[in-house]
N, C-alpha and C positions, 0 to 999 in steps of 0.2 A: 533482396528479390527480383525477379525479372518484371519489367514494367509493364509488359503485356498481359501477365497473368495477373498484376495487381489491378489493372484497369478493367480486367475480365471479372474479376471479385466484385469490385466496386459497382459494375454495373448489374451484374446478377442481383446484389443485394436491393438494389434501386428496384430493380424490375419485378423482383420477388414481393413487393408489398411491405417489407417487414422494418421501411423506415419510415418515419412521417414527412410530409411535405415540407421543405424548407420555411415556409411561411410567408407571409405578405412582405412585399418589398416595400419599404418606405422609401419616398421622393424627398428629396430634400433641395433646397433651392441653392443652398450654399453647402461646401464641403464641412461634415461635422466630425471632428477627431474625438478619438476614444483611447484614452492614457491608460497602459495596463501596466502595472507592476509586479515585479517577482523575483524570488530568490532562488529559482530552481538550480539544481548544478549543472554544470556546463553542458552536457548531452542532452539532458531534458531542454536546456534553455535552448540549444540550437533548432529542437524539434519545434519549439514554440516559435522561435523565430521564422522558420520555415512556414508554419502555418499563418502566422500574422502575413507575411509576404504574399502567400496566394490569397489570401481574403482582398488585401488591400490590390491586388492587381485585378480583380475581377469588379471591386467597387469603387467607384468614381466620386460619390458623394458622402461616404464614410471612410475614414483611413483608421486605423489601429497604430498607436504610437507606444513603443516601450518606453517605460518610465523608470528612472531612478529614484523617485520621489515617492514615500508611501505615505499613509494616512496621518502620521505623527509630525508630518513636516507643515502642515497647515492647510493648504488645500489639497485634498486628498483626490488621487487620480480614481477614472470613473471605475478601473476594475484592478483588484489585487488578488494574486495566488497567494495565500497565506496557508502556514503551517504551525505546530508546535504552539512555543511561548506566542509568537507574532499573532497567531490566530485567535489564542485564549486570551489575550489581552484588547484584542480588536473587538471580540464580540461581548467584553465585560463591560457593565455599566451601561449608559443612555446608548439607545442603539445607533451606531454608525453605518448601518449597512441597511440595503433595500432589499428585501425577500425576493429572491430569484423567481418563485413562481409566480408572485404578485407582478414582478418586473414586466415577467414574459406575457402576462394575461392582459394588462393593461396598454401593452405595446401591441395585441393584436397578433403575437406571434406564438405558435403551439411550444410547448416544451414536453417533449415526449421522451423522456428518458425511462431507465430501467426502474421498478418501483424500488425505493432505497430498503436495503435489507436492513432486518433486524442484527445483524452482526457487523454493519458499518458503524464507525465510529459517529455519535450522535451531534456532533457540533453543526455540520450543514444541513440539519433535518429538524423541523418542529415537532411538537405534540402529535399533530395530526398527518404525521410521514411527508409534510410537503417539504422541498427543497428550499433552503434558505440561501443555499450555494452550491455551486456546480463542483460534484467532487471530480475533478479533472485527473488527479493523481492518487487514485486508489490502488494498494497493493497488501499483500498477506504473505507472511512468513513462510517459506518453501524451503526443501531441501535440494542443494546442487551439490553434484558430484563431478569428480574429473575424472573422466573415463580413461583416460591414459594411465593415472595412478592405480585404479583398480585393476587395469590389465598386468600392470607391472606386479601387481600381488597376487598375481594369478587367478583373479575373477574376470568372469565375464560381464561386462556392463549391461548386456542386452539381458542376461538372466538372473543376474543377482537380485535377489528378493532383500528389499529393505522397507518390509511395513512397519516393523515392530520395532522398539527401542533395542530388544534384545538381539535382533536381526542385523542392527545398525552397531551394536557392540560386538559383534562376531566380525564384521567388516573390519570396524577399527582396529580389531586385535591383528586381522591379517595383514593390514596396511603397516602397524607397528612392526610386525615380527618380520617384515620385507624392507626395513629400513625406513620408513616414511616417519618424519620428524613432527609432523604436525598432521594426525589422522582427520581431525575434526575441529571446526570452531564456529563460533556463533557472532553473527554481526551485531545483536541487539539482545543480550542476555536476559533482560528483565522482560522484553514485549515477548520473546519466544516462549522461556521457560513460565513465566507464570502468566501474563494475559492469554496468549493464544493456547497454550497446551492445555489450561484449564478450561476453555471454552471448547478445546479438541476433544476433552474426554469429559464435558458435561458438568463440570465442578465450579462451584461458586468462587467468586473474588471479592463479591462485596455482599454485605447484610444489611436488614434493616434495624436502626436503632432508633425506636419512635417512629417519627416521619421524617428521619435523616437516613441516608443510604451512606455506609462507612464501607472503608477497603477491609476484607478480611481474608486475605490471599495466604493465610499462615497454617491452611488446614493440611491433613494427611496427605492429599495429593500433592499439593506443592512441596512439601517437605521431603516427601518420597522422591521427587525428581530431583531436585536442587542436592540432594544427599548423593543420589546417584551421579550426577554431573560431577560432584566433589571427587568421589572417587575415580572418576575418570580422571580427571585433572591429575591426581595424584600418581594415575596411572601412565599420564603422559597421552591419553588417548586426545583429551580435549583441551586447548589452549584458547584462553580469553584475553583479548587484546582490548587496550584501554578505549580505543575509537572504533566505531562501525566501519568508518573508511580502511582503518588499518588492516581489519579481519577481510574484508572484501578485497582489498591489495593483494594480501598474502594468498587467498585463494585464486585471484585473477592471474597471479604470477607462476601458480604450481605450486606454491610451499604446502599449502595446506589442502588436502586432498577433498573434504567435505565440509560443506558451510550451511547453516540455517540462516537465510537471509531475506530480504523483501523480495517478493517474486517480479518487481520492477529491475532488480539489478541484473535480469538476465540478459537485457540488452547490453550493458557495461561489462560483463563478464565474455559475451560473444565477440563485441568490438575491441576489447583487449587482443584477442586473436592467440592468446598464448595458451589455451586451454580447450579442451574438446568437454564441453558442458553436458551433463545430462540433469535433469530436473525431474523430482519427485514430490509426493506428498510428504508432509513431517509425519516421522513416526508416531506410532501411539501402543500404549500398553494394553494388551490383549485381554489383561486379568480385571480391566476397569468394566463393567458393564454398559453398553450404550456407545462405546469409544469406537471408531472415531466418529465424532459430533460434526463441529464445524469450527473455522478459525474466524477472526475477524479482520476485517478491512478499515487501511488508515491510510493517510496522506492528504496532501496539501489541497484546498478548493479554491474556488475563482468566486471571489466577493463583489458584489457591486455596492459602490459607495452611496450613502443616503445623500439626500441634497441637491441632487440634479435636476436638470429641467427634463420634461416629458419628451424632447426632441432628442437627448442624449440618451436617454433609457432605451429609446426606438434603436437607435444606433446600437447600443449595446445587446439588444434583443437579436438584432440581425447577426452579429459577431457570434454570439452563443450559437444562434441556429446554424451560422456557418461550420463551428468546430463540431457540430453533433451530425453533418452531412456522413452518408456512408462512406465515402473516398478519403475524406480527412477523419474520421473514427478509424479506419484500418491503419492509415498512416501512423496516427498518434500513438496506438497500441504498439505497431512494429518498431516504431522508432524510439519509444520511452518506455515499453514494457509495462505500462498501467493499464488496469483493468479498463473493460468496455464500459461504456455508458448508455447505450441502447442496444436494440435487437440487432442493429446493423453490425456492431462491434461483437456482440454475442455471437452472431452468424459466422463472421469471418475468422473467430477464432477457432471454428469446428470445419473449415473450409480445407479441403485438400489441394486448392490453388496455393495457399500459403505455406505449403510444406510445412516444417517445424519452426517457421518464423514465430510463430506465436504459442508455440508447445508451453511456455510458462503460464498463459493465459489460459489455457485449457487446464493445466494442473490446479491453478489457483480457483477457478471457476468451480471445478470439481469438489474442490476441498473447502470452498466457503459455502455451496448450496447444496452437497448432498444430500442433506436432511433438513428438515425446516428447524429453525432457529428456537431455543427453549431460552425460558428466562437466566438459566445459568450459562449459557452458550452466548447471550446477546452481547452487544457492546456495554460497557461499564462507564460513564463519564469519570467516575471518582476515581478510578484507576488508571485510567487513559490519560490523565493529565500529564503534562509535560514534568513537574516537580515530583510529582509521584513516581514517575518512571526513572528520575534522576536518584531519588532516594532507594529505590529498589537496586537500582545497579551500584550505587556506593555499598549498600549491606553486602549484596552479593559477592563485591570485591573481596571482602574480608574471608568468603568461603573459598574464594580460587586461591587466595593466598596461605589458605590453609590456617586461619586465624581465627575464624567463626564455626560453628556448626551451621547446618542448613536451618534448623529450628530458631536459633538465636537470631540469625540474620533475618529471617522473614518475620519473625516476632518483633524486631527492632524495628523494620521495615513498616509494618502495620502501625506500630505505636506512632513513628513518626508521622506518616502519611495523615493520620487521624488527628494529631496535634499541627498540621501544618508546617513541619520543620524538618 
């Protein structure tokens, strides 16, 4: 993106009053180091490195240092970007973290982020909706399309409607008929087909058993969709690969024409430069009342370790505040594809100054917030656990191999998830 446009947008956001003041600057007599651990993929890691370098260049008394040591190695770093199994293990048991909302308040630095939505995974939020960690890597599954593949199938990518699953089926049929060997793939089958499509259709994935919430994602809706996907697999419309990275790589290389993948993958697809990418919302079934509803946001979060000194937490607060400044928010979205954390980022996603740089953000935000979340469409921690996702993908693999019926696979997955195996 043109640097002048970028600076103009950042100035407009700041002047417009849609972002909070950076907060008080803490002066220290000696330089304070803040150690930061992460396992972000390479492209996202490069964006983080750029952010850290910009912070260090304007801060003399606080310096952020990227660390290869996580909390398991004894002395925990001040900050850690965690997700999946790492995050679940970190937050289990005795508190190992300092709640972010408390850290910022005690440090005298405002924490003005977007209100955590009900459709966001609940790990970084407490029961009162206060942030325990900063969800720096949120994304939600969307549909990406190879415009050139559509053109080769005789379709106009600017006018082809893919709002419903049946419209997508017609498009995939055209792609297959014109020789495309991989019309459609899915980067994370369980996350897309069960977690998000259930929320998208306002269908429950968990129920109450006494005082306990248990997985129940084997209802009529889930069975219907997985059965239809099984028929697409047999018809060679859908190809499911063993790894998310393989599915995304095959789309990025032009082998697959359409993919359901995290909205943040937009930057990786465009950076690869081999595919003219379009992005749209996930399809829905128009015979389900109320659909489409909303999908679910998920991704890595920035956690602060417990047991640090007040001066260290003040240094952490300054870095968090810097991350949330308008120009840094815009750059973070543009370079990583992750969702906005505050009004500045949200405004940027709508700005014509950025052209289509944040088209994925626009689609994802519309998909997440088109309607108020319901109890059925809100995030369900018992289903979002990494272990449950692995169980679900393992059982669904039997469907793609034509070894299990959709209902059998989902029933097995629910039983295993409830039993913890």
